[in-house]
N, C-alpha and C positions, 0 to 999 in steps of 0.2 A: 504492498499501500505504498502512496506518495507520505507525503509529510503532509501532516494538515496541522495547518496555520490557528493561531487564538481567534481568529476571526470566524472562523470553520468553527469551531467548535461552539466558540458562543450560538450560532447559528442552530447547532442541532438541539442544543440543552434546550436551548427556547423554539424549537420544533415541537419537541418533546412535551413539555410544561410550562405551569403558569408561573413565570421570575418576576416576587413579587421589586429585587432590587439584587444589584451582583457588583462586584468588585473588583477589579484585579492587581495584584500586586507583579515584580518580578520573577515570583518561583508557580504562583497559583493563580486559580483564576477561583472567583467563591459565584453561588448563586445561593439565593432566597427563594424557594419556589413553595405556592400555594396547595401542592398535589398533597389529597391523604392517600391516597391508592395508586402507585406508584410503581410497583414490585419490577411488573415487568417491563413497564419504558425505558427503565435502568437500569435491568439487561442487558435491555437491547443497549443501550448508549453506552455503557460497559464493554462490551463486545469490541464497538464499530470503533472508540477509545484505543484501546487495547490495541488493535490493528496496526494503529498513528503513532503508539507507545507512550499513551496518556493513561495514566491513571484518576481516578475518579471514585468517589466514594459518599456514601450518604450518611449525613447526621442529624444529630436531635440536640439543641441546642434552647436549651428555654421552652421548650413548646415551639420551636418554628424548626422548619427542616432546608438546609443546607445541601445543594452537590459541592463539595469541593471538585477541581480538578488537577493536575499535576504532573510532569514532563518527565518519564523514567525510564532507563536506557530498563531491560529485563538482563536479572542476572544468566551470567555464562555457568554453565553446570561442567564441575570439576571433571578434570582430565578424566577422571576413571570411570561416574556415575555420569557422565556425558558418553563414554565411550557403547558404539551397538555391540559390541564383543562381550561385556560385561554383564549383564543378563544372562547369555548365554551360555556364558564360563560356569555363571555359577552352578542353574540350569543343571549345565555337564555337571557338575559336582557333586550336586544335590543325589541327582537321579542316582550316581554310584555308592554314594554315601547309605541314599537308602536300599539300593541295593546288599552291599556288604552286610547293613543290620537286617538285613530282612531274612539274608541267606544265616547267619549267625542263629537268630531267634528261631530260626525252621530247628538248624540242626539240635538247639538244645532241648526244645519238644518233641522230637523225635525216639530223644533219650527217655523220653515219660511215653507215649504214643503216638505211634504215625501218622502224622498228617498226609502228606506232600513230600516230589521231589526238592529238593533246597532250592534250584536253579528256581524252577516254575513258580515256588511260593512266594521267590524273591521274587517275582517279574509281578505276583498278584499282587503283591504287597504294596509293590512300586507303585503301580497304578488307583490304588485305591488309597495310599495316601497322597502324592501328589494329585490325583484328583480332586480331591478334597478341597486341596490347597491351593490349584490351578481354577475351580472355578469358584470358588472365597476369589481372586485375584479379577478371574475375569466378570465376576459379577460386579467389580469398581470399573472397569474397564467400559462396558456397558453403560453404567449408568453416566460415566465421563460423557459418555458420546453422545449420549443421550442428550446432558447438558451443555453440548461441545464444551465442553469442560478438558485442557490440553494435559495427558501426565505420559507417564515413561512406561515402557513394556516392564512387568514384574522385575526384581531382583527377588531372591530365593537367598535361604541366609542357612548356610550349613552349620550341622547342628556338630553330636560327639554321637556318631554309631558305634553298638554295642553298649557301652559305660553310661550311655546316656538315652537322649531323641538327637533320631539323625538328620532332622532338618528342624528349625525355629520355626519359621515359615516362610511368609514373603511379604515385600511392601510395594505401595508406586508411591511415584514422585509426580506432584501436579507440577506440570513445565506453565501453568495460566494460572487468571489469576481468580480465585473463587467468589464467585459474585454476591450470592444472597446464603442465607441459612436453609434455605430447600433446598436446595444446589448441593451444600455441603452437608446436609442429614441424609440424600439421594442418592449420594456419592459412597459415602460412611455402611450406610444401612445397607446395601445392596451387596457387599461380599459376603459378610459373615452370616446373611440368609441362604444365600445362596453356598456355601460351602457345611453349612448345616445341613440342608435336603442332603446333600452327597452321603455327609455324616451317618442321619439317619442309616441311609442306606446301605452304607458299608455295615454300621455295626448289627445290625438285622441279619446280612449272611453270616457275620462274625460267630451273633447266639447260632446261628441256625446249625453251623459247621463245627464250634467247638465243643472239641469232646468233652468229657465229664468223668470225673473216673472218684471211683469211694471214697470217706475219707478212710481206712484201715490202707487202702494204699498212697493213700499221698502223708499219711503221719510214715509210715515208711520208707516212702522217697524223700521228703524231708529231714527224718533221722537222716539219709545217705548224702545228702548235698544235693539230691535231683530238684528238687523242688522247695521254691522257697513262699513265703503266701507274700499279695502284692503289697505292699503299702503305701501307696500312691493314693487311697480313690478311687471309686466310680463315676459314672454321674447317675444322676435319677434315669435319663433317654439309656444309660449301659445296662440296668440295674433291670428298667422294662423292658428292656428287646430279648433277655436273659429270661425272663420271669414267663414270656411271651411263649418258650418253647419252653415251659417248664424247668430248666437247666438250675438256677439257682439256688432251689432247699432241694434235689437230687444228688446233691453230691457235689464235690471241687470243679470249678471248672478252668481245663488251661486256657492261661492268657497267649492263644495264636498269634501270628503278623497280621493277620484279618484282625482283630479285637485289638490289637494295639492297633492296628494305624486309624481306629475307632476314636481311639482313648486320646489319640496325639492330636486328631482331627478336632474333639469335644474339647480339652484340653486349650488348645489355641483358639476357637471360638472363642471359649466365654474370656479368655486371657484380653483378647479385639473386642467384644462386652463391656468391659468397665468404665466406668465413663470415667475415665482418666487424662490426664497428658492429652498428647494427639493420636493415643487408639480410636478404632474406628468406636468405639463407644464414647468414646472423648470425645470425638466432635461431631454426634448425634446429641452428646449433655450438656458443650458448650452454646447449641442450634437451641435450645429448651432453656439451660440455666441460666445461661449469662455468662459474662465474665467472672464475678467474684463464686456463686455459689459453684460452679464449674471447681470452681480449688481446690473449694475444700471435699467435693465432689472424688474431687485428686488423691486427697488424704485419705477421705473411708475406704478408697478402692486398698491402699497402700495397707490402712488395718485390715484389711479383709484377704489377705496377701499372706501376711506376716500369719493369721488367724489358720488358713491355710497349710502355713508355712512354703510359703514359695519367699521366703528372704530375698533370694538375689534378683527378682523377676519384682519386688518392692522397694530393692534399694534401688535400682536401674530406672523404675520410674519415679523414684524422687531426685534422682539426679536430674535427671531430663527432665521435668517439670522448673527445676530453676531454671536451668534456660530458654526455654522455650514453653510456655505452658498450654496454647492452644492458637489454631487458627483461626484468623478473623477475618469474616466476610466482607464485603465494601461496603455491603449496603446493611446494617447489625442493629438496623431500625426496625426494618419491614418485620413481624411476628413471624414465625413456624406454622405454616399452617393446619386446621385444627387435626385433620387426620393422619399427619405425619404424627402427630402428637397418640394419637391412638396405636401407630407402629409399634410405639418408642416402650408404651405397656407392653405389646408383645415381645420385645425385647429385653425387658426385661424380666417374663417367663423367661425366654431360650435361654437366658445368660444362666438362671437358677435351674438350668434341668440338666447345664451342659457345666456346669462346677464341679469340681473333684470332688465331693463328699467324702471327710475324714472317714477311715476305716471304723464301722462300732455305729455308725447313726442308724443307713439303712438296714433295713432285717435282715 
């Protein structure tokens, strides 16, 4: 797009809004508008001006609304995150880590009861786990495309196979300006909802195929160091899936790679839905609660993580939130539509049923 002059900027604003007065200084143009409902018109203006390297904000002062417009230079991504090779390399590394993890877990499970060829099971495990995470990120990308928000491709985060979790999830970065609360909410909520659907499918398959051994055999295997009790808590959705097939009360369920994939998927979904920092749930909470209340929600989330014994994640959120608490949309005045608030109630419920409930609380 060719350079937009200040005169053209003013003409655009006056063509879309009722301007009461305006003022111009060296660095910005400011317009006091009389419009009470201007969400969509402001979004259109913001998109046009962004192409001309202007940023506009909708502010409220003493009951009046102002549009403030400034020239800006888009920040260039770093050499690593800005490279098209980086997300591909990270995805390949995560695929390898998940395959290794799946192979190892299948070999371990086969010592208890045979569940399949380790390589074949590792492939199934990789498809299940990366399917959950990939669809999660695809949800973000689709929502961003609908709202014409520019984003990067997903960056998958390697974890620690065998001794921990083979991947810590993935993230995308916005390379455009987030215009209003509705867009921020829609892009944030789309990922966890999409990923949760796949996680439910995976856990049902995992619960259906999971072998069960009797208590006496489990004690013998436990004394030999082959079988150990799962200490990280299971979600209500996992417990309900096992109950669906009558396995929770019929003996000891073996945690197969497929069940493990669903557990990781539920954990990552739960963590993402916490109303903290710049997690997906944090973006949603910011649109509903506002800046100050969102800060308290972040601290409350940290307390929840501590109670669930996820100290590392709690400390990570605490440290990162000091640097940059939340994304701020250009239009932080227009309220979030009521139907999105109803969706958020469902999001809270989803976070609860995905949470890793400590052992002994569920029947």
